[in-house]
TORKOLGU-203063 format. One record per residue (C-alpha): residue in one letter; residue number from 1; x, y, z. Coordinates in steps of 0.001 Angstrom, whole numbers. Layout:
BEGIN
 residu num    east   north      up
      A NUM       X       Y       Z
...
***
This chain:
BEGIN
 residu num    east   north      up
      M   1  -31485  114847    9957
      R   2  -28504  113623    8007
      L   3  -26595  113094   11236
      L   4  -29541  111141   12560
      R   5  -29537  108893    9514
      V   6  -25796  108480    9842
      G   7  -26225  107572   13484
      V   8  -28975  105117   12682
      F   9  -26889  103605    9884
      A  10  -23873  103390   12182
      A  11  -25976  101765   14861
      A  12  -27420   99291   12321
      S  13  -23935   98561   10969
      A  14  -22620   98042   14462
      E  15  -25521   95682   15181
      A  16  -24877   93777   11921
      N  17  -21175   93552   12711
      K  18  -22025   92138   16141
      N  19  -24238   89505   14490
      I  20  -21461   88495   12061
      Q  21  -18982   88370   14890
      G  22  -21414   86196   16870
      V  23  -21775   83804   13933
      I  24  -18007   83636   13579
      K  25  -17685   82805   17287
      M  26  -20350   80092   16926
      L  27  -18555   78628   13914
      Q  28  -15258   78789   15757
      G  29  -16876   76914   18650
      M  30  -18175   74285   16228
      L  31  -14722   74095   14636
      T  32  -13134   73599   18029
      N  33  -15618   70811   18849
      A  34  -15057   69183   15458
      E  35  -11306   69313   15900
      S  36  -11625   67921   19423
      E  37  -13841   65049   18238
      A  38  -11458   64338   15369
      K  39   -8559   64245   17792
      E  40  -10424   61939   20160
      G  41  -11394   59679   17239
      A  42   -7798   59604   16102
      E  43   -6671   58625   19582
      V  44   -9281   55851   19721
      Y  45   -8218   54577   16296
      D  46   -4551   54770   17304
      K  47   -5298   52561   20278
      M  48   -7275   50210   18030
      A  49   -4432   50124   15480
      C  50   -1911   49450   18242
      S  51   -4131   46683   19585
      C  52   -4469   45182   16079
      R  53    -742   45382   15530
      D  54      35   43846   18924
      N  55   -2579   41098   18545
      M  56   -1462   40222   15022
      R  57    2162   40172   16156
      D  58    1311   38003   19176
      Y  59    -915   35629   17199
      T  60    1651   35346   14415
      H  61    4432   34686   16900
      Q  62    2319   32098   18703
      F  63    1461   30488   15352
      E  64    5130   30306   14332
      V  65    6102   28887   17741
      A  66    3305   26297   17596
      Q  67    4204   25322   14033
      K  68    7868   25019   14992
      D  69    6910   22903   18027
      K  70    4753   20703   15815
      D  71    7586   20210   13317
      E  72   10013   19398   16124
      L  73    7477   16982   17647
      N  74    7064   15266   14269
      L  75   10828   14842   14057
      L  76   10874   13547   17636
      L  77    8016   11139   16813
      K  78    9933    9827   13812
      E  79   13045    9384   15959
      L  80   11076    7613   18721
      K  81    9420    5281   16217
      G  82   12839    4408   14852
      K  83   14137    3668   18366
      S  84   11041    1585   19137
      A  85   11498    -413   15926
      D  86   15180    -979   16737
      L  87   14306   -2155   20227
      A  88   11618   -4461   18838
      H  89   14217   -5900   16479
      D  90   16667   -6333   19346
      L  91   13993   -7967   21520
      S  92   13171  -10369   18700
      K  93   16784  -11548   18935
      H  94   16245  -12314   22634
      L  95   12695  -13656   22687
      D  96   11678  -15024   19263
      V  97   12145  -18625   18231
      F  98   15749  -19016   17069
      E  99   14807  -19648   13432
      E 100   12472  -16604   13359
      A 101   15083  -14392   15029
      T 102   17677  -15551   12480
      A 103   15290  -14776    9609
      K 104   14634  -11257   10965
      V 105   18343  -10525   11347
      T 106   18981  -11740    7805
      A 107   16099   -9602    6485
      K 108   17425   -6578    8383
      Q 109   20866   -7078    6884
      A 110   19310   -7365    3420
      E 111   17576   -4006    3948
      Q 112   20871   -2454    4999
      V 113   22534   -3878    1898
      A 114   19763   -2444    -302
      A 115   20022     938    1428
      A 116   23800     968    1022
      T 117   23419      72   -2641
      A 118   20787    2787   -3192
      M 119   23128    5362   -1652
      G 120   25882    4415   -4060
      A 121   28035    2456   -1650
      D 122   31119     963   -3279
      Q 123   30802   -2314   -1390
      K 124   27670   -4329    -704
      A 125   27544   -5760    2786
      E 126   26710   -9430    3113
      A 127   24939  -11186    5964
      D 128   27223  -10939    8978
      S 129   27862  -14487   10159
      A 130   29310  -13079   13368
      E 131   25980  -11391   14215
      L 132   24113  -14601   13443
      A 133   26543  -16529   15631
      A 134   26056  -13978   18423
      L 135   22338  -14811   18392
      K 136   23198  -18091   20104
      T 137   24512  -16184   23134
      I 138   21366  -14017   23603
      N 139   18411  -15930   22119
      Q 140   16527  -17262   25112
      P 141   14598  -20086   23362
      Y 142   17887  -21318   21895
      L 143   19677  -21069   25258
      N 144   16830  -22881   27011
      S 145   16954  -25674   24458
      E 146   20754  -25847   24772
      I 147   20549  -25999   28567
      L 148   17945  -28762   28301
      R 149   20067  -30642   25781
      L 150   23240  -30334   27850
      T 151   21386  -31343   31017
      Q 152   20072  -34432   29267
      E 153   23561  -35165   27955
      I 154   25064  -34759   31446
      D 155   22369  -36970   32983
      T 156   22981  -39624   30322
      K 157   26738  -39580   30825
      E 158   26356  -39500   34605
      A 159   24085  -42561   34411
      E 160   26672  -44225   32227
      R 161   29401  -43342   34767
      Q 162   27329  -44712   37645
      M 163   26716  -47861   35649
      R 164   30437  -48315   35100
      V 165   31145  -47733   38804
      A 166   28445  -50310   39627
      K 167   30083  -52802   37290
      C 168   33452  -52158   38943
      D 169   31817  -52737   42354
      E 170   30309  -55959   41100
      M 171   33723  -57044   39842
      I 172   35339  -56188   43181
      E 173   32598  -58014   45068
      A 174   32945  -61063   42834
      C 175   36720  -61057   43351
      D 176   36240  -60807   47099
      K 177   33934  -63817   47029
      V 178   36418  -65826   44985
      L 179   39234  -64890   47349
      G 180   37047  -65937   50251
      H 181   36536  -69350   48709
      L 182   40218  -69721   47846
      K 183   41373  -68786   51322
      G 184   43431  -71556   52843
      T 185   44004  -73310   49525
      Q 186   47274  -73743   47706
      G 187   46197  -72052   44454
      K 188   48547  -69105   44777
      T 189   48620  -68404   41068
      I 190   44840  -68160   40868
      I 191   44712  -66034   43995
      D 192   47242  -63612   42524
      M 193   45260  -63414   39294
      V 194   42020  -62666   41210
      K 195   43787  -60033   43316
      S 196   45183  -58461   40161
      L 197   41731  -58441   38600
      R 198   40286  -56879   41772
      K 199   42991  -54210   41745
      Q 200   42235  -53362   38109
      A 201   38529  -53016   38916
      F 202   39301  -50857   41923
      D 203   41702  -48635   39938
      K 204   39135  -48238   37150
      K 205   36469  -47292   39693
      S 206   38817  -44773   41280
      S 207   39615  -43340   37837
      I 208   35917  -42967   37040
      Q 209   35170  -41331   40391
      T 210   38147  -38960   40402
      G 211   37484  -37728   36854
      E 212   40612  -38928   35210
      N 213   38863  -40837   32435
      E 214   37323  -39535   29134
      L 215   33706  -39925   30254
      Q 216   34230  -37776   33295
      K 217   35943  -35169   31089
      Q 218   32939  -35140   28739
      I 219   30607  -34632   31703
      H 220   32812  -31809   32954
      D 221   32852  -30111   29502
      A 222   29088  -30450   29195
      E 223   28639  -28908   32652
      Q 224   30914  -26032   31634
      E 225   28850  -25450   28492
      R 226   25624  -25608   30473
      N 227   26946  -23140   33051
      A 228   27974  -20786   30246
      A 229   24534  -21138   28619
      Q 230   22839  -20454   31974
      T 231   25026  -17376   32435
      Y 232   24175  -16149   28929
      L 233   20499  -16856   29612
      G 234   20563  -14795   32795
      I 235   22280  -11903   31022
      S 236   19867  -12163   28089
      K 237   16825  -12089   30386
      E 238   18210   -9088   32222
      N 239   18945   -7250   28966
      S 240   15598   -8155   27422
      A 241   13831   -6959   30572
      K 242   15702   -3651   30371
      K 243   14934   -3285   26650
      T 244   11287   -4204   27214
      A 245   11021   -1512   29882
      K 246   12839     967   27649
      K 247   10563     147   24712
      A 248    7497     564   26918
      K 249    8823    3948   28008
      I 250    9512    4992   24402
      D 251    6056    3758   23321
      G 252    4614    5891   26110
      E 253    6626    8848   24818
      I 254    5318    8125   21311
      A 255    1724    8223   22556
      D 256    2464   11408   24523
      T 257    4156   12986   21483
      K 258    1185   12121   19274
      G 259   -1082   13790   21843
      K 260    1132   16894   21850
      I 261    1110   16972   18033
      A 262   -2694   16806   18088
      D 263   -2773   19621   20685
      R 264    -422   21727   18560
      A 265   -2569   21101   15484
      T 266   -5654   22237   17414
      E 267   -3754   25269   18708
      I 268   -2569   26136   15195
      M 269   -6116   25877   13878
      G 270   -7355   28169   16664
      L 271   -4559   30689   15992
      K 272   -5412   30705   12292
      E 273   -9003   31521   13224
      D 274   -7837   34240   15667
      I 275   -5583   35775   13009
      A 276   -8383   35739   10432
      D 277  -10886   37195   12957
      T 278   -8457   39903   14087
      N 279   -7610   40779   10492
      T 280  -11307   41103    9657
      K 281  -12053   43270   12712
      C 282   -9057   45510   12077
      K 283   -9992   45985    8441
      E 284  -13551   46879    9466
      A 285  -12216   49357   12057
      A 286   -9890   50907    9447
      V 287  -12764   51308    6996
      A 288  -14940   52893    9715
      W 289  -12137   55268   10729
      D 290  -11480   56284    7136
      E 291  -15142   57193    6753
      A 292  -15222   59081   10082
      K 293  -12003   60883    9182
      R 294  -13399   61862    5788
      L 295  -16535   63307    7389
      A 296  -14485   65192   10006
      E 297  -12179   66648    7347
      E 298  -15176   67782    5327
      E 299  -16718   69395    8417
      I 300  -13493   71128    9514
      T 301  -12791   72344    5971
      A 302  -16335   73715    5642
      L 303  -16207   75480    9015
      T 304  -12741   76912    8325
      K 305  -13756   78218    4906
      G 306  -16977   79643    6386
      I 307  -15096   81459    9114
      D 308  -12529   82808    6637
      A 309  -15307   84010    4335
      L 310  -17164   85784    7158
      K 311  -13960   87465    8265
      T 312  -13810   89217    4899
      V 313  -17067   91030    5767
      P 314  -16276   94703    6753
      G 315  -16491   95146   10466
      A 316  -16667   91386   11119
      V 317  -13175   91516   12633
      E 318  -12500   94010   15421
      P 319  -10204   96900   14347
      P 320   -6548   97080   15444
      A 321   -5898   98098   19042
      E 322   -5203  101649   20124
      F 323   -1715  102918   20804
      L 324   -1850  101920   24421
      Q 325   -2803   98300   23489
      V 326     -87   97866   20855
      R 327    2583   97130   23404
      Q 328     631   94087   24534
      M 329    -356   92427   21176
      N 330   -1750   93521   17828
      P 331   -5099   91569   17643
      F 332   -5036   91463   13831
      L 333   -1588   89879   13753
      K 334   -2501   87649   16656
      Q 335   -5463   86330   14626
      K 336   -3133   85395   11761
      V 337    -822   83554   14129
      D 338   -3765   81809   15790
      N 339   -5002   80698   12365
      A 340   -1601   79195   11534
      I 341   -1403   77462   14915
      S 342   -4989   76193   14521
      L 343   -4173   74810   11052
      I 344   -1086   72967   12401
      T 345   -3085   71670   15386
      T 346   -5867   70379   13120
      N 347   -3447   68569   10828
      A 348   -1609   67146   13852
      S 349   -4907   65704   15070
      M 350   -6019   64397   11683
      S 351   -2669   62791   10799
      H 352   -1983   61600   14403
      S 353    1367   63416   14306
      P 354    3037   64002   17694
      V 355    5660   66147   15906
      L 356    3086   68689   14617
      A 357    1320   68665   17991
      A 358    4575   69537   19771
      L 359    5286   72328   17252
      A 360    1821   73808   17734
      L 361    2318   73774   21505
      K 362    5675   75605   21182
      M 363    4079   78207   18907
      R 364    1299   78862   21412
      M 365    3805   79238   24231
      N 366    6037   81624   22233
      T 367    3873   84794   22255
      S 368    6553   87499   22639
      V 369    6848   90330   20127
      D 370    9462   88530   17998
      Y 371    7546   85225   17670
      F 372    7185   85551   13856
      K 373   10868   85075   13259
      S 374   11346   82197   15723
      I 375    8135   80426   14630
      R 376    9100   80605   10959
      Q 377   12533   79217   11795
      M 378   10974   76348   13776
      I 379    8677   75534   10881
      V 380   11523   75679    8343
      D 381   13693   73401   10509
      M 382   10807   70966   10970
      V 383   10059   70833    7216
      V 384   13735   70180    6425
      R 385   13941   67383    9013
      L 386   10731   65768    7763
      E 387   11944   65922    4164
      Q 388   15262   64319    5188
      E 389   13417   61541    7046
      Q 390   11129   61027    4074
      A 391   14085   60743    1668
      A 392   15943   58314    3930
      E 393   12908   56080    4470
      T 394   12014   56241     775
      S 395   15495   54966     -90
      K 396   15273   52076    2381
      T 397   11685   51299    1424
      D 398   12511   51314   -2275
      W 399   15392   48921   -1584
      C 400   13141   46701     517
      A 401   10375   46811   -2066
      K 402   12795   45987   -4864
      T 403   14555   43144   -3031
      L 404   11290   41752   -1598
      K 405    9807   41728   -5076
      E 406   12908   39991   -6429
      L 407   12883   37426   -3602
      K 408    9145   36805   -3987
      T 409    9623   36359   -7721
      D 410   12561   34059   -7048
      K 411   10471   32048   -4552
      T 412    7593   31835   -7045
      N 413    9976   30714   -9785
      K 414   11598   28166   -7459
      H 415    8153   26905   -6445
      T 416    7169   26631  -10098
      D 417   10400   24798  -10863
      Y 418    9785   22433   -7945
      D 419    6174   21821   -9042
      D 420    7413   21159  -12575
      A 421    9994   18717  -11194
      V 422    7331   16931   -9124
      T 423    5101   16761  -12190
      A 424    7989   15393  -14246
      V 425    8649   12661  -11661
      K 426    4953   11746  -11527
      T 427    4788   11763  -15317
      D 428    7826    9459  -15502
      E 429    6352    7115  -12915
      E 430    2969    7069  -14653
      L 431    4635    6466  -18022
      I 432    6658    3584  -16571
      A 433    3535    2102  -14963
      T 434    1329    2462  -18047
      T 435    4050    1266  -20421
      T 436    4843   -1695  -18156
      Q 437    1155   -2621  -18086
      A 438     888   -2186  -21854
      R 439    4021   -4308  -22356
      K 440    2551   -6973  -20100
      E 441    -602   -6998  -22203
      K 442    1410   -7144  -25429
      K 443    3488  -10025  -24062
      Q 444     266  -11832  -23236
      E 445   -1012  -11141  -26764
      K 446    2256  -12428  -28201
      K 447    2096  -15534  -26051
      E 448   -1467  -16205  -27165
      A 449    -509  -15565  -30796
      E 450    2433  -17971  -30532
      E 451     177  -20577  -28962
      T 452   -2390  -20031  -31722
      K 453     309  -20313  -34379
      A 454    1607  -23538  -32843
      E 455   -1920  -24960  -32755
      L 456   -2558  -23920  -36366
      E 457     726  -25453  -37525
      E 458    -146  -28653  -35671
      V 459   -3598  -28664  -37287
      L 460   -2060  -27946  -40686
      A 461     400  -30835  -40370
      S 462   -2373  -33193  -39274
      K 463   -4621  -32079  -42127
      A 464   -1807  -32555  -44637
      L 465   -1298  -36158  -43552
      L 466   -5032  -36775  -43560
      N 467   -5548  -35244  -47022
      E 468   -2653  -37233  -48498
      E 469   -4199  -40375  -47073
      I 470   -7633  -39413  -48400
      R 471   -6223  -38643  -51866
      A 472   -4433  -42003  -52031
      T 473   -7469  -43872  -50734
      K 474   -9838  -42143  -53139
      K 475   -7517  -42789  -56103
      Q 476   -7520  -46444  -55226
      A 477  -11295  -46415  -54804
      I 478  -11750  -44626  -58127
      N 479   -9700  -47242  -59944
      G 480  -11604  -50089  -58335
      I 481  -15029  -48575  -58963
      S 482  -14132  -47718  -62565
      D 483  -12999  -51279  -63170
      A 484  -16215  -52561  -61589
      I 485  -18392  -50343  -63750
      T 486  -16494  -51425  -66865
      A 487  -16960  -55044  -65960
      L 488  -20677  -54655  -65142
      E 489  -21434  -52688  -68258
      V 490  -20325  -55639  -70370
      A 491  -23249  -57648  -68988
      F 492  -25807  -55093  -67883
      A 493  -25414  -52247  -70342
      G 494  -25628  -51895  -74063
      E 495  -25918  -55137  -75942
      G 496  -25647  -57199  -72783
      Q 497  -28574  -55345  -71266
      A 498  -30668  -55781  -74450
      A 499  -29906  -59467  -74643
      R 500  -30917  -60021  -71058
      N 501  -34076  -58019  -71356
      N 502  -35134  -60301  -74248
      A 503  -34265  -63438  -72351
      A 504  -37027  -65920  -71553
      S 505  -35933  -66257  -67953
      T 506  -37557  -63867  -65538
      Q 507  -34569  -64119  -63194
      V 508  -32225  -62966  -65975
      K 509  -34408  -59970  -66600
      T 510  -34493  -59173  -62900
      R 511  -30711  -59417  -62617
      S 512  -30373  -57188  -65660
      N 513  -32428  -54499  -64018
      T 514  -30554  -54903  -60736
      G 515  -27224  -54762  -62536
      Q 516  -28226  -51528  -64246
      T 517  -29260  -50060  -60886
      I 518  -25901  -51050  -59376
      I 519  -24032  -49505  -62294
      N 520  -25906  -46232  -61779
      L 521  -25206  -46338  -58038
      L 522  -21516  -47020  -58642
      K 523  -21318  -44116  -61077
      K 524  -22788  -41836  -58439
      I 525  -20308  -43098  -55857
      L 526  -17509  -42731  -58412
      G 527  -18454  -39096  -58992
      E 528  -18477  -38386  -55249
      D 529  -15112  -40113  -54781
      K 530  -13615  -38113  -57649
      D 531  -14844  -34877  -56049
      E 532  -13429  -35904  -52666
      A 533  -10162  -36899  -54336
      E 534   -9969  -33501  -56082
      I 535  -10648  -31724  -52774
      A 536   -7967  -33763  -50982
      N 537   -5581  -33146  -53916
      M 538   -6292  -29407  -53679
      E 539   -5654  -29367  -49905
      V 540   -2352  -31257  -50304
      Q 541   -1016  -28910  -53001
      C 542   -2313  -25668  -51393
      K 543    -217  -26288  -48288
      D 544    2876  -24975  -50078
      N 545    1467  -23327  -53236
      E 546    -834  -20556  -54360
      A 547   -2405  -22818  -57087
      Y 548   -3016  -26526  -57569
      K 549   -3168  -28986  -60546
      P 550   -6438  -30990  -60593
      L 551   -6315  -34763  -60954
      K 552   -8521  -34604  -64028
      E 553   -6465  -34802  -67185
      D 554   -6088  -31660  -69318
      A 555   -7615  -29573  -66495
      P 556   -5777  -26222  -66006
      E 557   -4267  -25091  -62723
      A 558   -6703  -23446  -60349
      P 559   -5987  -20823  -57659
      C 560   -6131  -22086  -54092
      S 561   -8011  -18957  -53050
      G 562  -10922  -19997  -55312
      G 563  -11321  -23458  -53823
      Y 564  -12855  -26394  -55753
      V 565  -16153  -25966  -57632
      Y 566  -18188  -28992  -58658
      G 567  -21687  -28618  -59988
      D 568  -23528  -26092  -57916
      K 569  -21281  -26731  -54918
      H 570  -18127  -25030  -53730
      A 571  -15440  -26355  -51375
      P 572  -12984  -23721  -50094
      S 573   -9402  -24729  -49331
      T 574   -9233  -24831  -45533
      T 575   -5512  -25614  -45803
      Y 576   -4897  -22436  -47818
      D 577   -6953  -20429  -45313
      T 578   -4996  -21972  -42429
      V 579   -1669  -21134  -44110
      K 580   -2768  -17506  -44565
      L 581   -3952  -17363  -40954
      I 582    -560  -18691  -39812
      E 583    1192  -16042  -41940
      E 584   -1022  -13300  -40455
      T 585    -370  -14628  -36940
      D 586    3361  -14736  -37604
      A 587    3284  -11143  -38881
      N 588    1320  -10170  -35769
      I 589    3965  -11855  -33578
      V 590    6712   -9882  -35356
      T 591    4747   -6667  -34838
      L 592    4134   -7486  -31168
      T 593    7822   -8320  -30690
      T 594    8813   -4959  -32184
      T 595    6226   -3196  -30000
      I 596    7448   -4977  -26851
      E 597   11068   -4098  -27651
      G 598   10048    -477  -28169
      Q 599    8101    -461  -24877
      T 600   11070   -2015  -23076
      Q 601   13315     709  -24474
      V 602   10805    3369  -23392
      I 603   10723    1898  -19863
      D 604   14532    1768  -19653
      D 605   14880    5309  -20989
      T 606   12142    6582  -18665
      K 607   13804    4944  -15655
      V 608   17002    6810  -16475
      L 609   14954    9999  -16906
      L 610   13102    9280  -13634
      D 611   16405    9010  -11796
      Q 612   17508   12329  -13291
      D 613   14143   13987  -12579
      T 614   14159   12670   -8996
      K 615   17593   14164   -8371
      D 616   16438   17384  -10055
      K 617   13345   17464   -7808
      E 618   15482   17033   -4679
      A 619   17814   19799   -5829
      K 620   14922   22156   -6616
      D 621   13301   21336   -3286
      G 622   16495   22514   -1606
      L 623   16547   25691   -3707
      L 624   12892   26340   -2831
      G 625   13664   25970     881
      T 626   16550   28412     557
      A 627   14336   30908   -1310
      K 628   11658   30676    1412
      K 629   14207   31271    4170
      S 630   15730   34236    2278
      L 631   12289   35800    1730
      K 632   11289   35298    5365
      A 633   14539   36868    6602
      R 634   14096   39872    4273
      Q 635   10457   40285    5334
      E 636   11460   40306    8985
      A 637   14119   42917    8191
      C 638   11927   45180    6012
      V 639    8250   44747    6829
      N 640    6709   46741    9745
      A 641    3500   44840   10521
      G 642    2030   47684   12576
      D 643    2599   50612   10234
      S 644    2958   50541    6436
      F 645    5327   52796    4534
      K 646    2400   54198    2579
      A 647     656   55298    5788
      R 648    3836   56840    7229
      K 649    4554   58618    3950
      K 650    1025   60010    3820
      R 651    1216   61312    7384
      R 652    4636   62870    6775
      Q 653    3377   64574    3595
      E 654     373   65905    5533
      E 655    2729   67219    8224
      M 656    4966   68957    5673
      A 657    1954   70411    3837
      A 658     530   71796    7084
      L 659    3868   73316    8027
      K 660    4354   74909    4607
      E 661     827   76302    4653
      A 662    1422   77780    8121
      L 663    4717   79186    6847
      E 664    2890   80851    3943
      I 665     362   82398    6345
      L 666    3100   83805    8493
      G 667    5190   84681    5447
      S 668    2443   86941    4072
      H 669    3345   89351    6874
      S 670    7101   88756    6753
      G 671    7819   92263    5514
      N 672    6395   94063    8498
      S 673    5959   91286   11068
      E 674    9107   92225   12958
      K 675    7893   95889   12959
      G 676    4316   95108   13807
      A 677    4329   97352   16873
      A 678    5706  100353   14950
      A 679    3294   99907   12079
      S 680     381   99737   14467
      F 681    1631  102843   16176
      L 682    1694  104768   12894
      Q 683   -1758  103530   11940
      V 684   -3147  104586   15308
      R 685   -1577  107963   15023
      A 686   -3048  108413   11594
***
């Protein structure tokens, strides 16, 4: 019965072991599929990464080429425009009206003088009289006018010559007629005189016709000048035609260059879009691959751990082979080796390492009895080589990182310095502009203040004369009115008034009343004149004083600022107010003058500073360009656009970790691995 139970238990155990072994095989199949999919995914991503790297490199290269072409085309356009302008200037010498052509040449020379002065030339060129004189040999309107003038001069002199010849002919004809009449007479003396006169006329005619006289020489000189002018005109027309054709060709090249620049700009814009699109797609692909890789690693790790855990179950792994099978391969040791090879293969797939893949292939091919020793040596050699590569690349990468950081910092600093210099120049220019405008406004204020002061002083002088006249006139009026009142009061006031009121005559009484009324009216007028005299007196004295002495006897001095008070009325001193206004205006003029001088000094100082800042900006622009070139050169030398140092370092670390882990697996059997066959033999025998 016990044997039966043992048999049943053994059968059940054997069945359970078969089930575990079946599960392990299923998991191993899943692991193989997962590793295969991970490898395929890695290959797909490698192709994608290569495509991204190639596309980015191509697009970047195309962008740099297009940008360089555009810059070169801009330089060419500038050069062509300069040539076209020079040709236009040259053509103006040939074709423009002489006065306009002369003005353009003079203006051009003035520009050259200004440019030479701005560049610090020691000598300032003046208008070249030789170049202006040369205009007369190429300017077609001038040559045409000269040819016309010389032709008219030649025609005039030729007409004069013909007229002289005609006169000589008339003289000869007249002499011939006289000789005809005298023929056969005895007047030999007269005949000789007529013959002599005819000979003189004939000789003069011959001289005129043969060109031996001054008139003929003048005609000849004028013809020479006209021929020279016609020659110059022909040459000028030929040259102007050539320059016109050349300018038309250059203008065509300018239009073509502008079209090419526009095409390059469009191409650059398209390349920027392609670079941005490629960068976005590649980043998305990298993110997707990272996620897929993470999932695959999780799956492979889970399957591997599951398989390893199931292998610890008793009976899950087939027992060692019998004695006869030991000579072929110990299955237990073979499983360990297979695990190490599988681990290296998986890491080779996950890290896309061709080095680990090659090592795994060598390990699978090396299946002789002594493979433990050779495999361990291969792994050790591979780890050492990878560590050496890692150290060498780390050293170069650290140097690149350090120098790139320094160059980027230097470029940033140079850019900041350049921006600061540009800002300083703009600040100087703005300060000069605003200060110049402010100074202009202050000068206008000063001018207006000076005009106001002049007007006030003119008014003050006029008022002073007027008030002196008024004071004198009123004094005279006061004396006259006072005398009149005194005289009238004798008759129409006091006793005189009483006597007349008691008079029997009605007319006397009427006159008495009228006289009293006149006295009262005169007293009123006297009071008004006294007030006006006091006001005029105040105005006269307040022109040069702070107080004035009233005309009224025993009256104390009064301040000009208080004016003149009479009754319930008050008359301010307009003269005093005008004097104070003039003083305030004068003080304002002094203040404005000081302000203008200060603004002028600020402008002069800022111009000096602007010159310094402009030179500083140009210098810093050069330093910035040098920094950019240095950074670009270092980037080209250090940066690998297709594969970052971080990614290479990570893969190399994964390779070394896989190799060391495989070495540990194999090392766990290092004591007896070389004697595996003997050990198995002893175990079988036992």
